[in-house]
N, C-alpha and C positions, 0 to 999 in steps of 0.2 A: 549399568544397562543404559544410562545416558549415554555415554560414550557413543555406544552403538547408534541409538538415535539421532545424535549429532551426526554421525559420520553418513548414515543413511540421509537424512536430511540435506545434507551439504552434497551428497552425491545427485540427490533428485535435482536440486537447484542448478546444479551444473549441467545435467544432461537436458533440462528445461531451457536454458538459455539459449533465445533466440533460435530455437527447432520447433517448428509447429509439427514436425512429424512426432519428436518426443514427447511436446507437451500433450499432445493427445492421447498417445499410447500411455503415459503416466496416470492421466487424469482417468482413464478408463479402467485403471487397476481397483477393484473394488476395494472400497474403504481408505484408498489413496489419499483423498483431500480431507477425509474425516481424521486421518492418522496425523496429518500435517496439522490441522487446526488443534489437535490433542498437544501436540508438542509445543505449540505457541503457549497453550493454556499452562501447561504442567512441567515443560522441559525445563533443564538449566539453562543459563545465559545463553551459551553458544547455540545450543539447540533450539531457542527460540529464534535467535538470529538467523539461521538456516534454513529452519522451517517456515519463518515469513517471506525469506528471500525465494524459497521454493514457490509457495503461494503466487509471489509477484510474477516470477518467471513463468510458472503455468499460465497465468492470466494474460501475459502480453501478448496482444494482437490476436487472442484466441477467443472468439464471441462464444463456443460453446463452453471451453473451460470457465469464461468469466460467470457464466449462468451457475454451472456446475458448483462453482466455489462460493458465489453469491447465495445458492441456495443450501451451503453445507450448515448443518447447526451451529448457529451462533458466532459462524466465522467472521462477519463483519463486524459485531460488537468485539470479539478477541482481537482482531488487528487494531481497533481502535485504542483498546486497553495497551497494546504493546506500544502501541505510538505513544500514548501518554507515559507509561509505567517502565518500559523496558531499559533494563540496566546496561545493555552496551549500546554504542551509538549505532552501531549496524542493525541492531533489531528494531531501533526507532526507525531508521531510513529505509529498510526494508518493509518495514509496516506501512510507511506512507506510500512507499512505491507499490506495493500490493493494493492500496485504496486507490491509489492513481490509475492503475491498470484496470482494476474492476470498475470505475465510473467512467472509463473512455468508452465512449460510444455505446453505454448500455443504460438505459432509462431506468429501469427498475433496479439495478445496482445502485444508481446515482440517487435515488430517493431513499433507497435502505441506507446508504450512509449518511446522508443529510440527516436523516431522522434519528439517527443513533446518537444517544446523549452524549454531548460533550464534543463530538466529532469536529465540527467546525471549528469550534475554540481551540482544539488541540492543534489544528492543522495550521491555525493562524499562528498559535505560539511558536509551533515548530519553524514557521518562515521567520518569526521574528528573532529568534535566539537559537540556532542549532548550526553544526558544522554545514558547509557548504552542499555537500551532497544531500543530506536530510532538508535543507532547504528548498533546493531543486525538485525534491519529490513531494515536499507538501506544496508547494507551489502548483506544480503539476496537477496533484490532487486536487487542489482548490479549482484550477480551469477546468479540469475535466467535469468536477460536480457542477460548478454553475454553467456550462456549457448549454444553451437552450432549456436552461431550468429557471425561469423567473421567481418560482417559490424559494430555490436555494439563492439566488442572488439577493433577494429581499432578507432572507435570513442571514446570510453573510454580513448584509449590510449593518445589522444590530450587532454584530460580534466586535467588543471594542479592540480598536487598533487593526482592525482588517485590512483598511485599505492602506494606512499607515506603514504596515509591515511590508506590505508588497511593494510600495513605491520606495521605501528604503531597501529593498532587495535589489530593484532596478539601479538605484544610486551607489550601492556599495557593496553589492554581493560580488562574489568572484565571479569568474568567467563561467566557471561550472554552475554555478548559483543562477547565472544569468540566460544559461540556455537551459532547455530542459523538454520535456514531452510535450510541448504546447501542441503538436500536430496528434497526439493519440496515445501516447503513453510514455514512461519512463524505463528505463532499463534496470533491472532488478538484479539482485544476486551480488 
């Protein structure tokens, strides 16, 4: 059963990638977002990776989907958990990307993510010690979370090594770690 869920999540992630038309159509299917969140919660390793990638791609530059995903039952907490405990690097990277995309230009999602227990600390840890794509996605998530949010900026300042990890990424990160979705979102999937 999980092979089928994995393949479906992968297909949805690929269909939603950079296609606003597909993003909107997929999100409007009854319980589609809830099913992806459930895959992130209870799926096998590859299913979690593909489902979190699908959520990232559905939220990429799509305001309506950002709201639908952010409002889905425990979605933000689930993505934070995947970013922290995902077994595959792609799960962690996709979850960080989904958080970045959800936070981009959406004040309600920004505040919900920032208020999620451990979210800022996890993102800082990912910036400090992860593969380049995960570092980039986590840095993008932090950038989107603090944009125009003074309370989140203050909260981030309290996270140990928050500023140091970002400066270290500037100094020694790979080119893909130094560029990212600073203008509004990362590329997921």
